[in-house]
Structures are given as C-alpha cells and as structure tokens.
N, C-alpha and C positions, 0 to 999 in steps of 0.2 A: 531463500538464502539461509545457510546455516550460520549460527552464531557460536563462537568459541569462547567459553568462560575459563578463566585461568586462576589457579591457586598454586602456592608453592609451599614447600616444607623444608626445614633444615633440622637435622638431628645431630646431636653431639654425644659421643660416648657409645657404650654398648647399650643393651636393652634397658638397663637401669638409668641411662642418661636422660636427656630432656631435649626438647626442640621447640620450634616456633612454626606455626602454620600461618601463612599470609594470604589474604584475599586479594589477589593481584588485579583482577578485572575491575572490581569496584574501588579498590584502594581503601576499603572501609576498616581495615585493621589487621593486626597481627595478634595471634593468640598462642600462649604457651601451651604445650601438651607434653605428657609424660606417660611412661609405662605405669607408674604408680597410680595416676589418675585413671588410667584405662582398666587396671586390674583390681584396684582397691578403692578408688575414689579419692579425690584430693580437691579441696576447695580452691576456687580461683584458677583452675587449670582445665582446659578442655580436652576432649578426646575425639578421635575420628568418628566415633559412634554418635557423639553429640552433634557434630556437624552434619552427619548423615541424617540424623533425626530432624534437624532443622530443614534440610533440603526436602525430606520426605513430607513433612507437615506442610511446608510452603507449596510444594508441587500439588499435593492432594487438595489443599484448599482452593487453589486456582482451578484445578480440573473439576471439582465439585461445583463451584460457582458457575463455571462455563456450561457444564452439563445441565444444571438447573435452569439457567437462562435459555439454553437452546430448546428446552421443553416447555417454555412459556412461564416459568416461575421467576420471581424477582427477589433473589436473596438480598436481605438487608445486611446480614453479616454471617461470616463463617469463621469459627475459631477452631483450629486444628492443632493437635500436638502429636508427637510420635515418641514412643519409648523404644529405643533400640537396645536389644540384649546382646552383650558381649560376654562370652564364657571361654576363657583361655583353655580350660581343661577339655572343653568340647570342640575345640578347633576354631573358635573365633565368633563372628557375628552369627547369631542364631535366629533372630526375628525382629520384626518391627510392628509395634502395636499402635494403630492410629485411634485417636479419640477426637470426635468432632461434635461440636454443639453449634447449631445454626438457627438463625431467625429467618424463616422463609414463610411468608404469608400464603394462605390458601393451599397448603399441602398437608396430607395426612402422614402420620408416622411411618406407615408401611411403605408408601410411595417414596418418602424421603430415604428410608433405609435402603430400598432397592436402588435408587439413583446413587446413593453414597457408595454402595458396594461396587457398582459399575465404575465410578470414578476411582475407587481404590485399585481396581484391577487394571485400569487403563491409564493412570497417570504415568508419565515417563519414568519417574523415580521408582515407582512400584515395579514397572517392567524391568528396570535395571537390577532390581533386587530379586528377580526370578530365581527360584531355588531356596528362598527363605520363606518362613512362615510370615505372612502379612495378615494381621487381623484388624478388625474395626469395631468400634462402638460408635453408634450414630444416634444423636439426640437432638430434638427440637427444643427451642426455648419456649 
C-alpha cells in the first residue's frame, strides 16, 4: 500500500517576498522561508534545500540501518547529515553531500563504506535526486 505524505506552501509577493511551508501530514509545524534565506542565508528562516537535506539524511540513515541489519550487522546508531548546494547562478540545486558516522560492532571500515555507498545509491530520496551529484563520507565510531 502506498502512503501519501503531504506538505503545503504559501508565498506572498514576488521573488523577494516570503512564505510559509507547512508539514501537513504530521502537523508538526509551519516554517517561514524566503528567497533571501535561499540565496544569501537568513537566520531563523528555512529553505527548500534545508528541507530536502533533512529528507535525504533521514532516508539514507534508515536505508543504511536496514542494509546493515539485512547483512547480519547490528547497528547501534547511525547519524547522518546532508548538505544540499543551491546556486542560483548555476540553475538551482547542484548536489547533496551525505556524511554518516555510525556505531556498528564487528564491521571493518572498508565493508562499512561499501554498504554505505550502496545505501546512498538506493535510498528513495537519492533515487529522486537522480541527475544531481550525490557524494558520501562514511565513518565508523
């Protein structure tokens, strides 16, 4: 069964205006966003790229944990982050860089990196980002 997740956005004004993004499915909040935050940075205001990074990091962490478990490893913890690069002069979103640090007993660094690369390539958000450069740094604790 497919699950539909919903979010919404309202924008006011031209490109220099501002808006609010709401997480409709979870009801967990509304977040202001603006062009200034997206193109220059602005404290306390989110961007579509920040939200995309959160989705990518979360999806990748789940995929990696699942892949490790399916191969007989017992991950204690997986901490992932994603840095999404937006360059208006270059046409928009350019890349997503994942960084993962995990506590996984009884695995060597090479095996972990190989499994992490597979999870990076196969997590649903990475697949949705096909056409972008998606890179990875994988570290064990």
